[in-house]
N, C-alpha and C positions, 0 to 999 in steps of 0.2 A: 061132389061138386067142389068142396073146399080144396081137396087134394089136386083137383084139375087146375084150379086157379093158381095154386102154389107152383105147380109144374110150369104153367104158362109164364109166371113171373121169373122163375129160374131160367127158362129158355130165353126170355127177353134179355135178362141180365147177361146170360152167356153170349148172346148175339152182340149185345152192346160192348162187352169186354173184347170179343174178337174184333169188332169194328174199330174200337179204340187202338187195339194192338196193331191192326193193319195200318191205321192212320199214322201211328208213331213210327212204324217201320218205313212207310213211304216218306215221312218227313225226314227221318234220319238219312234215307237214301238220297233225297233231294239235297240236303245239306252237304252230304259227302260228295255228290256230283258237282255242286257249286265249288266246293273247296278244290276238287281235282281240276276243274276248269280254270280256276284262278291260278293254281300252281302251274298248269300247262302253259297258260298265257305268260306268266312270269318267266318260265324257262325259255319260251319262244322269243320273248323280248330280249332276254340276255343273249340268246344266240344271234339275233339280228344285230344287236349292238356290237357284239364281238366281230361279226362279219363286216359291218360297216367300218369299225376301227381298223381291222386288218386290211381292208380295201384301201383306206386312206393311206396307211403306211406304205402299201405296195405302190400306190399312185405316186406318193412322194419320192420313193426310191426310183420309180420309172422315169419321173420327170426331173430328177436331180440333174444339175448341170454337169458337164464332162470334167470340170475343174475339181477343186477340193470338195469332198462330200459334205452335204449339209446334215447328214445324220451322225457321222463321226463316231461309230461305236465299235468297229471291227479293226483287225490288225492291218489290213490293206489300206483302209482309210487313214489309220494312224501314220502309215508310211508316207502317204501323200501329204498329210499335214506337216510331217517332219521336213519334207522337201520344200514346202512353201515357207516354213519357218526359216530354213537355211537360206532361202532366197532373200529374206529380209534382213539378214545379219549385216550386210554391207551398208544398210541405211540407218543403223542404230544411231550414228552420230548426227547425220543430216536430217533424217526423219521425213522429209518431203520428197526425196528423190525416189524414182520408181525402179522396180525390179528389172524392167526390160530396157533400162537406159543403156546398159552394157551391150545388150544384143543389138541395139540400134546404132551402135558406134560404127562409123564408116571406116573403110580401109585407110583413108587419108588421116583420120584422127588417130588410129592405132599407130601409124607410121610416125606421126608428129604429135604426141600427147601434149607437149608444152603449148603448141599453137592452139590445140583444142581447148585447153584450160583457159588460155587468154581470151578466146572467143566467148567462153561461157561467162567469164568475169565481166565482159562488156554488157551483159544482159542483166538489168536490175531484177531482184526477186519479185517485185510487184508486177513485172511484165512476163513472168514465167507463164507460158501459154497453156500448157496442158500437163496433166498427170494421169496415170493409169490406175484403174481398179479392176483387175481381171481383164475382161474384154471391153470395159467401159472407159471412155475418155472423159476426164474431168477438166474443168478450167483450173489452171494452176493457182496456188496461193490459198490463204485461209482468211480472206476478208471478203465478205459478201456485202453488196450495196443495194439499197433501195433506189427506185427511179420513179418517174412520173406515173408509171403503170402499177406500182405497188399498191395493194389495197389492204384494208382492214377486214378480216374475216367476219361475217355476220354473227352476232351473238346467238341468234336462233339456231345456227348450225354448229358453231364451235364455242363450247361453254368454258373452256380453259381461259384463265385470265391472262396468260402469256402464251404466245404462239408465233411460229415462224415457218415458212416454207421456202426453201432455197432451190433454185435451178442450178445444179452443179455443173452443167455444161457452160454456163456463163457467170456463175457466182452472183446471180441476181436474186434479190429477195422479191418473191412474187406476192406474198401475203404476210402480214406481221401485225401483232398487237403486243405492245410493251415488250418487244423482243430484245431490247437493249437495257431493260431494267434489271436490277440485281435480283437473282433468285437463289434458292438453296437447292442444289442439284440432286440431293438424295442419292439413290443407288444408280442414277445415270452416271455418277462419278466413276463407276466401275468400267465404263468405256475407256476412260483414260488409264485406269489401272491396268487393263489387259494390253493396251497399246504400249505403255512404257515397259511392261514386263516382256512383251513380244520382242521389243527392240534390244533387250538385254539377255534374253534366254537363247543360248546356242543349241541346246539339246532338250526339246520338250519331253523326251522319253527318260530323262534323268528323274530321280525320285526325291521326294520330300517327306519327312516324317512329321505328321501333325502333332502339335503339343497341346497339353491341357491348358496351358496359359493362353493359347490362341482361342481355343473353344470357350474357355472361361470368359475371355474378354468379350467375345461375341454374345455369349449368353447374358452377361451382365448388362450389355448395352442394347439388348433386345433385337439383335440382328437376325435377319432371315438366315437359314442354314441350308447347305447342300446335303449334309448328313455325314461328313467326315468326323472321326472321333480321335481323341488323344491317343498317341501311340500307333496310329495307322500310317503305314508307309505307302504312298501313292505316287503315280507318275505326275510330273509337273503339268503335263497336258491336261490331266483331269482337273487340276486347279483352275485352269483357264475356263473350261466348260462349267465347272462348279461356280465360278465367279459370275458368269453371265446368265446361264439358263435359269437356275433357281435363285439367282442373286445371293449366293452363299457368302456370308460375311467371313466365315472361317477360311473359305477358299481364297478370298481376296487377301486377307492378312497373311495366309500361308504363302501366297504368291509373292507378296511384298517382302516377307521374311527370307524367302529363297533367293530373291534377286539382290536385296540390299542388306540383309542381316537383321533389319528391324523395320517396322512400319514407319517410324520417324525418318529414317534414312531414305526410304522409298518415296515418301512424300516430297522430299527435296528433289528427287528425280522428276516427280510429277510436275512440280512447279517450274523446273527447268524446261520441261517439255511445253508447258503453257507459254513460257517466254519465247521458246523457239518458234512456236506457231503464231506469235504476235498477239497473244491473248492476255498477257500478264497484267495489262492495265485494268482489265475488268474481271479477271478470274484469278482466284487463289484457293488452293485446297489445303486442308489440315489433316485429312485422313484418306485412306484408300477405299473406304467402305461406303461413305455417303452419310455418315452420322451428322446430325445437325450441329453446326457450330457457326457463330456469327462471322467468323473469319473463313468459313468454307462456303464459297459463293462463286457464281459466274452469271452469265445471261443466257437466255434461250438461244440467241445467235451464237454465243461462244460454244454452247453444247453442240450445235449443228456443225460447227467447224471441227470440234473434237471428233465427232462421229465421222466426218469426212476423212480426217486423217486416219482413223481406225479402219475405215472401209478400204483405203488405199493400201493397207498392209494385208497381204494375202492371208496370213494366219489368223489375224484378228477378224477379217471378213468371214473366214470359215467358221470361227467360233460364234460370231454374232448372227450367223445365218442358220445355225443348227436348230432344228425344231425339237429333236429328241437325241439324247446321248446317254449311253450306259457306261458307268465308270468301271475301272479295272477291278476284278475280283480280288478281295483281300481277306485276311483272317477275320477282321472286324465286320466286313460287308461281303460275305461269301458269294452272294448273288449279284454283287455290284449295286450301284444306285442308279435308278432311272431318273434322269434329269429332263425337264421340259421347259421350253421357252413358251409360256402360255400366251404371250402377246402375239407371237407369230402364228401359233396354232389357232387362235381365236380370230385373227384378222384374215387368214388365208382364204376363207370362203366369202369374204365381203367384197363388194364391187368397188375397188379402188382405182379402176382404170389402168391397172398394171399389176405388178407383183411386188409386194413388200418383202424384201430379201433379208434385211437385218433390223434388229430392234433391241432396245434395253429400256426397262421400266424403272420407276422409282417412287418412293413414298416417304415423306416425313410430314408431321402435322403442319409444319410451317410452309410446306409447298403443295400439299394435297397430292393427288395422283398425277404423275407426269411420265413422259416417255419420249424417246428419240428413235426415229425409224428412217430407213433408207429404202426407196422404191425406184424401180425402173418401170416407166410407163409403157403402155401398149405401143407407143411410137418409138420406144427405145431411148427416151431421155431419162437421165438420173436426177432424183430429187431427194432432199432430206427434209423431214418434218420434225419439229420439236414442239410439244405442248406441255404446259406447266399449270398446276393448280386447278384440278377439277375434283368432283366428289366421289368418283369410283374408278376402278380399273377398266370397267366396261365403257364408261363414259369417255375415258381417255382414248380407247380404241375407236369409238365413234367419231371423236374429234379428228383423229388422223384420217379416217375414211373420208370425212367431209372435206378436209383440206386437200386431199389428193383428188377427190371428185371435182371440186370447184376449180382448182388451179393447175393441176398437173396435166399436161397435154402430150 
């Protein structure tokens, strides 16, 4: 009897052990299945994200205008940009003249250029009626005015402390808040940097060798960087895109050094351009990067006019409208550098009542997040918006969206 009980106990223990083993195996299997499911979901999510990203890139290329490419990464597009740059060479001294002025010259004017020049001298600059930016017609001049219909944007919608929206077809200020108060423009400065450079560069496919002094200057001053390194030889074209898309400090100083031999000499050209635009009473720059300096200032309205001048320049407009650009392959960057204008990429799916075509952001502690952008509304009217001093880059985008939604028609 005793042996029988012992056998029964052994059998029960054996059954319990087998049951526990089966439970452990099932548990391990369930854990493994969960892990595999999570892994498959992660892979699927990455695939979907990749497909969505590639689709957006294809849509951008498909919807790109027939003029200069906004992607700007391949040889054919570089050739188009070179042609647009050559078109702007004749305007380097005057700055406000348009590329198609020569094409519009009548046969009588060609036959008697002296008479044509006399007629032009009779028209004051303030009454210059129109200017061209691609297919868009702007009101001439670089002074925008408020009128009885100009409003202050509501603080609930536009949080930036300084803001302005200008209708470029009439140079009318539609909405403004402290638009003529002094601000520190931060990296919006680089709009003027590329404008002045574009008016002095005859061959954007020429090369420039980046120096350790330039990269060191930008590193010491905490500038954002495009990714060029000392000793790297790159096309000047890449310096333009590196200055705007990632707001590269070394690209901006490299561009200034290529054009004028030094940043200090280039800044003199920048201030000459401000005087030419009629902005020197309220604007003065001390560097081409946007570093804070009490003597480096302008107003939100000044920056709107600077962006207007840049948009009128074909090559600048191409650079300012690029969403993505890949730099030339070099020994130091054998795969090139992928540059992105995140303001344009983030605002492109927002309802602005039109299409935001060009933009440049900025930030210094004294100005908060700021940006200048150019939009063509659904009705085909051109607008420029500038906002200064809000708490984040995303809030800056939403302020531009609100300004366009409220006032651009």
